[in-house]
MIDOSE-1310 file (N, C-alpha, C; in nm, 2 decimals, decimal comma, always signed):
residues 283
mdrg	+17,61/-21,92/+5,99/+17,55/-21,93/+6,09/+17,46/-21,82/+6,10; +17,35/-21,88/+6,13/+17,18/-21,79/+6,15/+17,16/-21,76/+6,34; +17,27/-21,65/+6,35/+17,23/-21,55/+6,43/+17,07/-21,57/+6,50; +16,97/-21,55/+6,43/+16,89/-21,51/+6,48/+16,79/-21,65/+6,54
elas	+16,83/-21,75/+6,42/+16,76/-21,87/+6,47/+16,86/-21,97/+6,57; +17,00/-21,90/+6,59/+17,06/-21,96/+6,74/+17,00/-21,89/+6,83; +16,99/-21,77/+6,83/+16,92/-21,72/+6,98/+16,80/-21,76/+6,98; +16,70/-21,77/+6,91/+16,57/-21,83/+6,95/+16,59/-21,97/+7,00
flrs	+16,68/-22,03/+6,95/+16,66/-22,19/+6,97/+16,74/-22,19/+7,13; +16,80/-22,11/+7,16/+16,92/-22,12/+7,30/+16,77/-22,05/+7,39; +16,72/-21,96/+7,36/+16,59/-21,87/+7,44/+16,53/-21,96/+7,49; +16,46/-22,05/+7,38/+16,31/-22,16/+7,41/+16,38/-22,28/+7,47
rrer	+16,52/-22,31/+7,47/+16,55/-22,44/+7,57/+16,58/-22,39/+7,70; +16,62/-22,29/+7,69/+16,66/-22,19/+7,83/+16,54/-22,21/+7,93; +16,40/-22,17/+7,88/+16,30/-22,12/+7,95/+16,24/-22,28/+7,98; +16,26/-22,39/+7,88/+16,20/-22,45/+7,92/+16,22/-22,60/+8,07
irpa	+16,35/-22,56/+8,08/+16,44/-22,63/+8,21/+16,41/-22,57/+8,29; +16,34/-22,65/+8,41/+16,33/-22,65/+8,57/+16,46/-22,58/+8,65; +16,47/-22,50/+8,71/+16,64/-22,50/+8,81/+16,64/-22,66/+8,85; +16,50/-22,74/+8,92/+16,54/-22,84/+8,99/+16,63/-22,93/+8,92
dvgl	+16,57/-22,92/+8,77/+16,64/-23,06/+8,64/+16,79/-23,02/+8,65; +16,83/-22,93/+8,68/+16,99/-22,87/+8,68/+17,05/-22,88/+8,81; +17,01/-22,93/+8,94/+17,03/-22,92/+9,03/+17,02/-22,76/+9,12; +16,94/-22,65/+9,08/+16,93/-22,53/+9,15/+16,83/-22,53/+9,19
pagp	+16,81/-22,43/+9,34/+16,71/-22,41/+9,39/+16,61/-22,29/+9,29; +16,48/-22,38/+9,32/+16,39/-22,21/+9,25/+16,38/-22,10/+9,27; +16,42/-22,09/+9,43/+16,39/-21,96/+9,46/+16,23/-21,88/+9,45; +16,23/-21,78/+9,56/+16,07/-21,72/+9,57/+16,09/-21,60/+9,49
rrrt	+16,17/-21,58/+9,36/+16,15/-21,43/+9,29/+16,17/-21,47/+9,16; +16,14/-21,56/+9,12/+16,14/-21,60/+8,95/+16,04/-21,59/+8,89; +16,02/-21,48/+8,81/+15,92/-21,42/+8,78/+15,92/-21,47/+8,59; +16,04/-21,57/+8,56/+16,01/-21,58/+8,40/+16,04/-21,77/+8,42
pglr	+15,99/-21,82/+8,35/+16,00/-21,96/+8,34/+16,15/-22,03/+8,30; +16,17/-22,12/+8,35/+16,34/-22,19/+8,30/+16,43/-22,11/+8,39; +16,56/-22,12/+8,32/+16,67/-22,09/+8,42/+16,71/-21,90/+8,35; +16,81/-21,87/+8,46/+16,84/-21,75/+8,40/+16,94/-21,74/+8,31
reev	+16,99/-21,65/+8,27/+17,08/-21,63/+8,16/+17,21/-21,68/+8,24; +17,26/-21,60/+8,35/+17,35/-21,62/+8,42/+17,38/-21,75/+8,47; +17,24/-21,82/+8,50/+17,28/-21,99/+8,56/+17,29/-22,06/+8,44; +17,26/-22,06/+8,30/+17,32/-22,13/+8,15/+17,46/-22,08/+8,16
aqla	+17,50/-21,98/+8,16/+17,62/-21,95/+8,10/+17,71/-22,03/+8,26; +17,69/-22,03/+8,38/+17,75/-22,11/+8,45/+17,79/-22,23/+8,46; +17,66/-22,31/+8,39/+17,63/-22,46/+8,37/+17,74/-22,48/+8,25; +17,76/-22,39/+8,18/+17,84/-22,39/+8,03/+17,98/-22,39/+8,02
fist	+17,99/-22,30/+8,18/+18,17/-22,26/+8,19/+18,15/-22,12/+8,06; +18,09/-22,04/+8,06/+18,13/-21,92/+8,00/+18,05/-21,82/+8,06; +18,12/-21,70/+8,00/+18,05/-21,62/+8,09/+17,93/-21,55/+8,06; +17,86/-21,48/+8,16/+17,72/-21,43/+8,10/+17,71/-21,33/+8,03
eyyt	+17,80/-21,24/+8,00/+17,81/-21,15/+7,89/+17,81/-21,25/+7,75; +17,90/-21,31/+7,77/+17,89/-21,37/+7,62/+17,78/-21,45/+7,59; +17,72/-21,56/+7,72/+17,59/-21,61/+7,69/+17,47/-21,52/+7,61; +17,46/-21,40/+7,70/+17,39/-21,26/+7,66/+17,38/-21,26/+7,55
rleq	+17,49/-21,21/+7,44/+17,52/-21,18/+7,34/+17,46/-21,28/+7,20; +17,47/-21,41/+7,27/+17,42/-21,52/+7,14/+17,28/-21,52/+7,16; +17,23/-21,47/+7,27/+17,09/-21,47/+7,29/+17,02/-21,34/+7,23; +17,07/-21,28/+7,21/+17,06/-21,15/+7,15/+17,12/-21,14/+7,01
argp	+17,17/-21,26/+6,94/+17,18/-21,25/+6,82/+17,32/-21,15/+6,78; +17,37/-21,14/+6,88/+17,51/-21,04/+6,86/+17,66/-21,11/+6,87; +17,64/-21,23/+6,91/+17,74/-21,30/+6,94/+17,86/-21,37/+6,85; +17,96/-21,38/+6,85/+18,08/-21,45/+6,73/+18,03/-21,59/+6,72
rpsr	+18,06/-21,64/+6,64/+18,04/-21,80/+6,60/+18,10/-21,88/+6,74; +18,01/-21,93/+6,80/+18,07/-22,05/+6,93/+18,16/-22,12/+6,92; +18,25/-22,21/+6,96/+18,34/-22,27/+6,92/+18,28/-22,42/+6,94; +18,32/-22,53/+6,89/+18,28/-22,64/+6,92/+18,26/-22,68/+7,09
evlg	+18,37/-22,66/+7,13/+18,37/-22,65/+7,30/+18,30/-22,59/+7,39; +18,25/-22,47/+7,30/+18,11/-22,41/+7,40/+17,99/-22,46/+7,32; +17,97/-22,50/+7,22/+17,88/-22,56/+7,19/+17,84/-22,69/+7,24; +17,92/-22,75/+7,30/+17,93/-22,87/+7,40/+17,87/-22,85/+7,53
glar	+17,92/-22,73/+7,61/+17,92/-22,70/+7,70/+17,76/-22,63/+7,71; +17,74/-22,58/+7,59/+17,56/-22,55/+7,60/+17,49/-22,66/+7,57; +17,52/-22,74/+7,52/+17,43/-22,90/+7,51/+17,43/-22,97/+7,65; +17,49/-22,94/+7,71/+17,55/-23,02/+7,84/+17,41/-22,91/+7,93
alrl	+17,43/-22,81/+7,93/+17,38/-22,69/+8,03/+17,21/-22,71/+8,02; +17,20/-22,70/+7,88/+17,05/-22,73/+7,85/+16,97/-22,85/+7,84; +17,05/-22,95/+7,85/+17,03/-23,10/+7,85/+16,95/-23,09/+7,72; +17,04/-23,09/+7,64/+16,94/-23,09/+7,49/+16,97/-23,29/+7,45
sdae	+16,89/-23,29/+7,38/+16,90/-23,48/+7,32/+17,00/-23,47/+7,25; +16,99/-23,57/+7,16/+17,12/-23,54/+7,05/+17,09/-23,50/+6,93; +16,96/-23,51/+6,92/+16,89/-23,48/+6,79/+16,89/-23,31/+6,81; +16,88/-23,26/+6,94/+16,86/-23,09/+6,99/+16,99/-23,05/+6,95
rdhl	+17,13/-23,14/+6,98/+17,25/-23,11/+7,01/+17,32/-23,09/+6,87; +17,28/-23,19/+6,75/+17,33/-23,19/+6,62/+17,26/-23,05/+6,57; +17,12/-23,00/+6,59/+17,06/-22,89/+6,55/+17,12/-22,80/+6,59; +17,16/-22,76/+6,73/+17,25/-22,63/+6,75/+17,39/-22,62/+6,68
hhla	+17,42/-22,74/+6,69/+17,57/-22,75/+6,61/+17,53/-22,65/+6,44; +17,44/-22,74/+6,37/+17,42/-22,68/+6,22/+17,40/-22,52/+6,26; +17,30/-22,48/+6,35/+17,28/-22,33/+6,35/+17,39/-22,25/+6,36; +17,45/-22,30/+6,46/+17,61/-22,25/+6,47/+17,71/-22,22/+6,37
gapp	+17,65/-22,31/+6,24/+17,74/-22,33/+6,13/+17,86/-22,44/+6,17; +17,86/-22,51/+6,24/+17,97/-22,61/+6,32/+17,92/-22,77/+6,32; +17,86/-22,79/+6,22/+17,81/-22,94/+6,22/+17,90/-23,00/+6,30; +17,85/-23,13/+6,35/+17,92/-23,20/+6,46/+18,00/-23,31/+6,38
spps	+18,11/-23,32/+6,45/+18,20/-23,41/+6,39/+18,17/-23,56/+6,43; +18,20/-23,63/+6,34/+18,14/-23,79/+6,39/+18,26/-23,83/+6,51; +18,22/-23,90/+6,61/+18,33/-23,98/+6,73/+18,42/-24,04/+6,68; +18,56/-24,00/+6,71/+18,68/-24,05/+6,66/+18,69/-24,21/+6,72
gppr	+18,62/-24,25/+6,85/+18,58/-24,37/+6,86/+18,44/-24,42/+6,91; +18,45/-24,57/+6,94/+18,30/-24,61/+6,96/+18,23/-24,53/+7,09; +18,12/-24,43/+7,07/+18,07/-24,36/+7,20/+18,03/-24,49/+7,32; +18,07/-24,42/+7,41/+18,06/-24,52/+7,55/+17,99/-24,43/+7,65
evrq	+17,89/-24,32/+7,61/+17,81/-24,27/+7,67/+17,66/-24,32/+7,67; +17,59/-24,38/+7,77/+17,48/-24,44/+7,76/+17,33/-24,36/+7,80; +17,27/-24,34/+7,69/+17,17/-24,30/+7,70/+17,10/-24,27/+7,83; +17,03/-24,15/+7,87/+17,00/-24,18/+8,01/+16,86/-24,26/+8,03
sild	+16,77/-24,26/+7,93/+16,64/-24,35/+7,94/+16,71/-24,51/+7,95; +16,79/-24,52/+7,84/+16,85/-24,68/+7,89/+16,89/-24,71/+8,05; +16,96/-24,62/+8,07/+17,02/-24,63/+8,19/+16,92/-24,65/+8,31; +16,78/-24,60/+8,31/+16,64/-24,59/+8,36/+16,62/-24,69/+8,33
llpr	+16,64/-24,75/+8,22/+16,54/-24,90/+8,19/+16,61/-25,08/+8,26; +16,74/-24,99/+8,23/+16,77/-25,13/+8,32/+16,74/-25,17/+8,45; +16,73/-25,07/+8,58/+16,67/-25,17/+8,64/+16,52/-25,17/+8,65; +16,46/-25,16/+8,59/+16,32/-25,21/+8,56/+16,28/-25,32/+8,50
lpqt	+16,39/-25,40/+8,46/+16,38/-25,54/+8,44/+16,46/-25,65/+8,51; +16,36/-25,67/+8,64/+16,42/-25,75/+8,74/+16,44/-25,87/+8,73; +16,40/-25,93/+8,62/+16,36/-26,05/+8,58/+16,48/-26,08/+8,44; +16,55/-25,99/+8,45/+16,60/-26,00/+8,27/+16,74/-25,93/+8,31
aaiv	+16,89/-26,03/+8,30/+16,98/-26,00/+8,31/+17,05/-25,90/+8,17; +17,07/-25,79/+8,19/+17,07/-25,71/+8,07/+17,21/-25,61/+8,10; +17,29/-25,60/+7,98/+17,40/-25,53/+8,00/+17,37/-25,45/+7,84; +17,45/-25,32/+7,85/+17,47/-25,23/+7,74/+17,63/-25,28/+7,67
tsaa	+17,64/-25,26/+7,57/+17,78/-25,29/+7,50/+17,82/-25,18/+7,42; +17,95/-25,15/+7,36/+17,98/-25,05/+7,30/+18,01/-25,12/+7,16; +18,02/-25,04/+7,04/+18,09/-25,11/+6,91/+18,22/-25,24/+6,93; +18,28/-25,16/+7,02/+18,43/-25,24/+7,09/+18,39/-25,39/+7,16
levl	+18,28/-25,39/+7,23/+18,23/-25,48/+7,32/+18,24/-25,49/+7,43; +18,27/-25,36/+7,49/+18,29/-25,30/+7,63/+18,15/-25,31/+7,71; +18,14/-25,34/+7,82/+18,00/-25,34/+7,84/+18,04/-25,20/+7,94; +17,93/-25,13/+7,91/+17,93/-25,00/+7,92/+17,81/-25,01/+8,08
awnd	+17,73/-25,07/+8,05/+17,59/-25,08/+8,14/+17,56/-25,18/+8,20; +17,47/-25,19/+8,31/+17,40/-25,32/+8,37/+17,34/-25,32/+8,48; +17,25/-25,40/+8,48/+17,19/-25,42/+8,61/+17,21/-25,50/+8,72; +17,14/-25,55/+8,78/+17,18/-25,59/+8,95/+17,20/-25,81/+8,88
laaa	+17,12/-25,78/+8,81/+17,07/-25,93/+8,77/+17,20/-25,98/+8,70; +17,25/-25,90/+8,59/+17,35/-25,93/+8,49/+17,46/-25,94/+8,55; +17,51/-25,84/+8,65/+17,63/-25,87/+8,76/+17,64/-26,00/+8,86; +17,52/-26,05/+8,86/+17,47/-26,19/+8,99/+17,54/-26,30/+8,87
lmed	+17,48/-26,29/+8,73/+17,46/-26,40/+8,63/+17,64/-26,38/+8,58; +17,67/-26,29/+8,58/+17,84/-26,29/+8,52/+17,91/-26,26/+8,61; +17,93/-26,10/+8,65/+18,03/-26,07/+8,73/+17,99/-25,92/+8,80; +18,00/-25,90/+8,89/+18,00/-25,78/+8,95/+18,13/-25,68/+8,83
fsav	+18,07/-25,61/+8,76/+18,14/-25,54/+8,68/+18,21/-25,41/+8,73; +18,14/-25,36/+8,82/+18,18/-25,23/+8,89/+18,27/-25,25/+8,97; +18,32/-25,42/+9,00/+18,46/-25,44/+9,09/+18,56/-25,42/+9,03; +18,55/-25,45/+8,89/+18,68/-25,47/+8,80/+18,70/-25,36/+8,74
prre	+18,83/-25,33/+8,67/+18,88/-25,23/+8,60/+18,84/-25,22/+8,46; +18,77/-25,11/+8,40/+18,72/-25,06/+8,30/+18,80/-25,16/+8,17; +18,91/-25,17/+8,16/+18,94/-25,26/+8,08/+18,92/-25,41/+8,07; +18,90/-25,46/+8,18/+18,87/-25,61/+8,22/+18,71/-25,62/+8,15
rnlv	+18,60/-25,50/+8,14/+18,50/-25,54/+8,12/+18,47/-25,54/+7,98; +18,60/-25,54/+7,88/+18,53/-25,55/+7,76/+18,57/-25,70/+7,72; +18,46/-25,74/+7,66/+18,46/-25,91/+7,65/+18,51/-25,98/+7,53; +18,57/-25,88/+7,43/+18,65/-25,94/+7,36/+18,79/-25,98/+7,40
rrvf	+18,85/-25,88/+7,50/+18,94/-25,94/+7,60/+18,91/-26,05/+7,70; +18,78/-26,04/+7,74/+18,78/-26,14/+7,84/+18,74/-26,30/+7,75; +18,73/-26,30/+7,65/+18,69/-26,41/+7,59/+18,81/-26,47/+7,53; +18,92/-26,43/+7,51/+19,03/-26,45/+7,45/+19,17/-26,46/+7,55
lgph	+19,15/-26,37/+7,66/+19,26/-26,34/+7,74/+19,24/-26,35/+7,88; +19,09/-26,38/+7,88/+19,05/-26,42/+8,02/+19,07/-26,53/+8,08; +19,06/-26,55/+8,22/+19,08/-26,68/+8,29/+18,98/-26,79/+8,23; +19,06/-26,92/+8,23/+18,97/-26,99/+8,17/+18,96/-27,13/+8,28
regr	+18,95/-27,07/+8,41/+18,99/-27,20/+8,49/+18,85/-27,29/+8,49; +18,89/-27,40/+8,51/+18,76/-27,52/+8,53/+18,69/-27,51/+8,37; +18,73/-27,50/+8,27/+18,68/-27,47/+8,16/+18,58/-27,38/+8,14; +18,54/-27,27/+8,23/+18,45/-27,17/+8,24/+18,52/-27,04/+8,17
rlyg	+18,50/-27,10/+8,03/+18,53/-26,96/+7,96/+18,44/-26,85/+7,93; +18,46/-26,72/+7,95/+18,35/-26,63/+7,96/+18,22/-26,70/+8,06; +18,25/-26,68/+8,15/+18,15/-26,73/+8,27/+18,08/-26,85/+8,21; +18,15/-26,92/+8,19/+18,09/-27,05/+8,17/+17,99/-27,05/+8,06
vsda	+17,96/-27,02/+7,95/+17,87/-27,00/+7,89/+17,89/-27,08/+7,77; +17,75/-27,18/+7,71/+17,78/-27,29/+7,65/+17,85/-27,18/+7,51; +17,78/-27,08/+7,47/+17,83/-27,04/+7,30/+17,96/-27,02/+7,34; +18,08/-27,00/+7,44/+18,19/-26,92/+7,43/+18,24/-26,90/+7,31
dafa	+18,30/-27,07/+7,25/+18,36/-27,07/+7,12/+18,29/-26,97/+7,02; +18,17/-27,00/+7,00/+18,08/-26,95/+6,90/+18,09/-26,78/+6,93; +18,10/-26,73/+7,04/+18,07/-26,59/+7,08/+18,22/-26,55/+7,05; +18,32/-26,61/+7,08/+18,45/-26,55/+7,02/+18,48/-26,51/+6,90
rraa	+18,43/-26,60/+6,81/+18,43/-26,55/+6,67/+18,36/-26,47/+6,62; +18,23/-26,44/+6,67/+18,13/-26,32/+6,64/+18,20/-26,21/+6,70; +18,27/-26,21/+6,82/+18,35/-26,09/+6,87/+18,45/-26,08/+6,82; +18,54/-26,18/+6,74/+18,67/-26,13/+6,66/+18,61/-26,05/+6,55
lrlr	+18,49/-26,08/+6,46/+18,45/-26,03/+6,37/+18,38/-25,91/+6,39; +18,31/-25,88/+6,47/+18,24/-25,72/+6,52/+18,36/-25,64/+6,53; +18,47/-25,68/+6,63/+18,59/-25,60/+6,61/+18,64/-25,58/+6,51; +18,64/-25,66/+6,39/+18,72/-25,61/+6,28/+18,61/-25,50/+6,24
ataa	+18,49/-25,51/+6,25/+18,38/-25,43/+6,15/+18,41/-25,31/+6,23; +18,43/-25,32/+6,36/+18,47/-25,17/+6,45/+18,58/-25,11/+6,41; +18,70/-25,18/+6,40/+18,80/-25,09/+6,38/+18,78/-25,06/+6,25; +18,71/-25,12/+6,12/+18,70/-25,04/+5,99/+18,63/-24,88/+6,02
rypd	+18,51/-24,87/+6,14/+18,44/-24,78/+6,13/+18,53/-24,69/+6,21; +18,62/-24,70/+6,32/+18,70/-24,62/+6,34/+18,85/-24,65/+6,38; +18,88/-24,61/+6,22/+18,99/-24,68/+6,22/+19,15/-24,54/+6,29; +19,08/-24,45/+6,36/+19,20/-24,38/+6,42/+19,18/-24,38/+6,58
dpev	+19,09/-24,45/+6,67/+19,09/-24,47/+6,77/+19,21/-24,57/+6,83; +19,27/-24,48/+6,93/+19,36/-24,57/+6,98/+19,36/-24,67/+7,06; +19,22/-24,68/+7,13/+19,18/-24,80/+7,22/+19,15/-24,92/+7,12; +19,07/-24,87/+6,99/+19,05/-25,00/+6,93/+19,18/-25,04/+6,87
tglv	+19,24/-24,97/+6,79/+19,38/-25,02/+6,73/+19,45/-25,13/+6,87; +19,46/-25,05/+6,98/+19,53/-25,10/+7,07/+19,47/-25,20/+7,10; +19,38/-25,23/+7,10/+19,29/-25,37/+7,16/+19,30/-25,47/+7,07; +19,35/-25,43/+6,93/+19,35/-25,53/+6,84/+19,50/-25,59/+6,81
relr	+19,58/-25,50/+6,87/+19,74/-25,54/+6,90/+19,75/-25,62/+6,98; +19,69/-25,59/+7,11/+19,67/-25,67/+7,23/+19,66/-25,82/+7,22; +19,52/-25,85/+7,12/+19,47/-25,96/+7,11/+19,54/-26,03/+6,99; +19,59/-25,99/+6,91/+19,69/-26,04/+6,84/+19,82/-26,09/+6,87
agse	+19,84/-26,03/+6,96/+19,99/-26,08/+7,02/+19,98/-26,16/+7,13; +19,86/-26,17/+7,17/+19,82/-26,25/+7,30/+19,73/-26,37/+7,27; +19,65/-26,38/+7,15/+19,58/-26,49/+7,14/+19,62/-26,56/+7,00; +19,66/-26,66/+6,99/+19,65/-26,75/+6,82/+19,52/-26,77/+6,75
efdr	+19,42/-26,80/+6,85/+19,26/-26,80/+6,80/+19,25/-26,65/+6,75; +19,26/-26,58/+6,82/+19,18/-26,42/+6,76/+19,28/-26,41/+6,62; +19,40/-26,43/+6,65/+19,50/-26,39/+6,53/+19,45/-26,44/+6,42; +19,39/-26,58/+6,40/+19,37/-26,66/+6,28/+19,22/-26,62/+6,26
lwas	+19,16/-26,60/+6,36/+19,02/-26,51/+6,31/+19,03/-26,39/+6,24; +19,09/-26,33/+6,31/+19,16/-26,18/+6,24/+19,19/-26,18/+6,07; +19,26/-26,32/+6,08/+19,32/-26,29/+5,94/+19,27/-26,35/+5,82; +19,09/-26,40/+5,89/+19,04/-26,47/+5,80/+18,97/-26,35/+5,71
hdvv	+18,95/-26,25/+5,78/+18,85/-26,10/+5,70/+18,75/-26,17/+5,68; +18,65/-26,24/+5,80/+18,51/-26,27/+5,79/+18,49/-26,14/+5,85; +18,33/-26,10/+5,82/+18,27/-25,98/+5,92/+18,12/-26,04/+5,93; +18,08/-26,15/+5,87/+17,94/-26,14/+5,90/+17,94/-26,31/+5,99
dqpt	+17,84/-26,30/+6,08/+17,83/-26,43/+6,15/+17,67/-26,46/+6,24; +17,64/-26,56/+6,24/+17,48/-26,58/+6,33/+17,49/-26,56/+6,47; +17,41/-26,50/+6,54/+17,44/-26,50/+6,68/+17,34/-26,61/+6,73; +17,42/-26,65/+6,87/+17,33/-26,76/+6,93/+17,19/-26,68/+6,98
lrkt	+17,09/-26,79/+6,98/+16,96/-26,74/+7,04/+16,94/-26,76/+7,17; +16,99/-26,88/+7,21/+17,00/-26,94/+7,35/+17,09/-26,99/+7,39; +17,16/-26,98/+7,53/+17,28/-27,01/+7,56/+17,22/-27,03/+7,74; +17,36/-27,14/+7,77/+17,35/-27,16/+7,89/+17,47/-27,15/+7,99
frhp	+17,44/-27,02/+8,08/+17,57/-27,03/+8,16/+17,59/-27,15/+8,30; +17,69/-27,18/+8,30/+17,76/-27,25/+8,43/+17,81/-27,16/+8,54; +17,69/-27,16/+8,60/+17,68/-27,05/+8,75/+17,76/-27,14/+8,87; +17,86/-27,09/+8,93/+17,96/-27,14/+9,05/+17,81/-27,16/+9,13
lvgp	+17,71/-27,11/+9,14/+17,64/-27,08/+9,28/+17,52/-27,18/+9,24; +17,45/-27,16/+9,12/+17,31/-27,22/+9,13/+17,30/-27,27/+9,02; +17,42/-27,32/+8,92/+17,46/-27,45/+8,85/+17,39/-27,37/+8,73; +17,33/-27,46/+8,61/+17,31/-27,40/+8,50/+17,21/-27,33/+8,46
vtvd	+17,17/-27,20/+8,42/+17,13/-27,10/+8,35/+17,11/-27,10/+8,18; +16,97/-27,16/+8,16/+16,98/-27,14/+8,01/+16,88/-27,02/+7,99; +16,92/-26,95/+7,91/+16,86/-26,80/+7,87/+16,85/-26,77/+7,73; +16,72/-26,76/+7,69/+16,72/-26,64/+7,59/+16,80/-26,53/+7,54
cdvl	+16,86/-26,52/+7,43/+16,96/-26,39/+7,39/+16,88/-26,30/+7,31; +16,84/-26,17/+7,38/+16,80/-26,09/+7,22/+16,89/-25,97/+7,23; +16,90/-25,91/+7,13/+16,97/-25,80/+7,11/+16,89/-25,66/+7,07; +16,91/-25,58/+7,14/+16,85/-25,42/+7,07/+16,94/-25,34/+7,01
dltd	+16,95/-25,28/+6,91/+17,03/-25,20/+6,85/+17,03/-25,07/+6,86; +17,13/-25,01/+6,95/+17,10/-24,85/+6,96/+17,17/-24,79/+6,85; +17,12/-24,76/+6,73/+17,21/-24,72/+6,60/+17,26/-24,60/+6,62; +17,17/-24,52/+6,71/+17,25/-24,35/+6,74/+17,36/-24,37/+6,78
rdqq	+17,40/-24,45/+6,89/+17,51/-24,46/+6,99/+17,63/-24,57/+6,93; +17,60/-24,65/+6,83/+17,65/-24,75/+6,80/+17,68/-24,87/+6,91; +17,58/-24,88/+6,99/+17,57/-24,93/+7,12/+17,48/-25,08/+7,11; +17,48/-25,16/+7,18/+17,39/-25,31/+7,21/+17,32/-25,28/+7,32
vvlh	+17,17/-25,35/+7,32/+17,15/-25,37/+7,48/+17,12/-25,53/+7,46; +17,16/-25,60/+7,56/+17,18/-25,76/+7,53/+17,08/-25,77/+7,66; +17,00/-25,87/+7,66/+16,88/-25,91/+7,72/+16,89/-26,04/+7,73; +16,88/-26,11/+7,86/+16,90/-26,25/+7,88/+16,80/-26,30/+7,97
tatp	+16,69/-26,36/+7,92/+16,58/-26,39/+7,99/+16,54/-26,57/+7,96; +16,49/-26,59/+8,07/+16,47/-26,76/+8,09/+16,32/-26,79/+8,10; +16,30/-26,92/+8,02/+16,18/-26,93/+8,01/+16,09/-26,96/+8,13; +15,96/-26,86/+8,11/+15,87/-26,91/+8,26/+15,83/-27,06/+8,29
gsss	+15,83/-27,04/+8,42/+15,82/-27,19/+8,48/+15,94/-27,28/+8,43; +16,06/-27,22/+8,39/+16,17/-27,32/+8,40/+16,25/-27,33/+8,51; +16,32/-27,42/+8,53/+16,42/-27,41/+8,65/+16,53/-27,32/+8,64; +16,56/-27,25/+8,52/+16,65/-27,14/+8,51/+16,59/-27,03/+8,53
eeal	+16,47/-27,02/+8,52/+16,37/-26,90/+8,59/+16,40/-26,88/+8,71; +16,37/-27,00/+8,82/+16,41/-27,02/+8,94/+16,52/-26,98/+9,01; +16,62/-27,02/+8,90/+16,79/-26,99/+8,92/+16,81/-26,85/+8,93; +16,73/-26,74/+8,81/+16,79/-26,61/+8,77/+16,70/-26,54/+8,93
rlls	+16,58/-26,58/+8,98/+16,51/-26,54/+9,08/+16,62/-26,55/+9,23; +16,67/-26,66/+9,22/+16,78/-26,68/+9,33/+16,87/-26,61/+9,34; +16,94/-26,59/+9,23/+17,04/-26,50/+9,20/+17,01/-26,33/+9,21; +16,89/-26,32/+9,18/+16,83/-26,15/+9,23/+16,87/-26,14/+9,38
vigt	+16,78/-26,25/+9,44/+16,81/-26,25/+9,58/+16,97/-26,23/+9,65; +17,04/-26,34/+9,59/+17,18/-26,37/+9,64/+17,25/-26,22/+9,63; +17,23/-26,17/+9,48/+17,28/-26,05/+9,46/+17,25/-25,89/+9,55; +17,09/-25,91/+9,57/+17,08/-25,83/+9,65/+17,16/-25,82/+9,81
ermd	+17,15/-25,92/+9,85/+17,21/-25,98/+9,98/+17,37/-25,94/+9,99; +17,42/-25,96/+9,91/+17,54/-25,89/+9,82/+17,59/-25,79/+9,87; +17,54/-25,69/+9,79/+17,51/-25,53/+9,81/+17,47/-25,52/+9,95; +17,40/-25,56/+10,01/+17,34/-25,53/+10,14/+17,49/-25,53/+10,22
aar	+17,55/-25,69/+10,23/+17,63/-25,72/+10,27/+17,78/-25,57/+10,32; +17,79/-25,53/+10,16/+17,88/-25,48/+10,10/+17,86/-25,33/+10,17; +17,74/-25,30/+10,17/+17,72/-25,16/+10,26/+17,69/-25,14/+10,42
């Protein structure tokens, strides 16, 4: 543990944060930039005396829980959080399960894509975030329990009424194969995560198709670059499907876009209006 470097790092990060960034009033008598020590301590759920000692290079080695609280209080980036842990002599431990927290910049991006149905999925194919158009094209993910937002569970164990497997998408069977293979790779990366192991047990017990794919031990498959959704209100919607990997979070941003000037583009525009009207009615 390098107490001097740790103290300098904490002080510099504290001084760069505006009170408004953490929901605190600026007040008329602030003589120094950034937060006060007592404010950081309050946000990190530690005593002001303890935090002051850390900034004065006199404190004992902080625990991982304290470091986590400081990282949240100081709004540290992932790289800064890791640096904090290394300065404190407690390198961050790898996550036991697929990370579920979506980076704020990605959450801010989704609503800025009005003509793109965008979702963020975890390594276990749980839908973690989405924009309004994705909800209109697929389903209102906010209206279903978290466990039902998992696309692997949805494609193998979900409702298949009127042949509409996985939102009536044209590549549902191919997606099922890719989903099983991806979940196998995820289970290998997170062997001790109870949610992942529980999901695998549930799928193997409830789906002969999944159990057969799981037993094949394949781990690689080619994605579908174009697919068609059979939507119950606007009919077929053909979209290009692009995937952006967020390697630091082991997540993916999945983007569905229609060819400009096509009937599918018009259908997406109509869905964006329908989705907005539904939300307004609900409010």
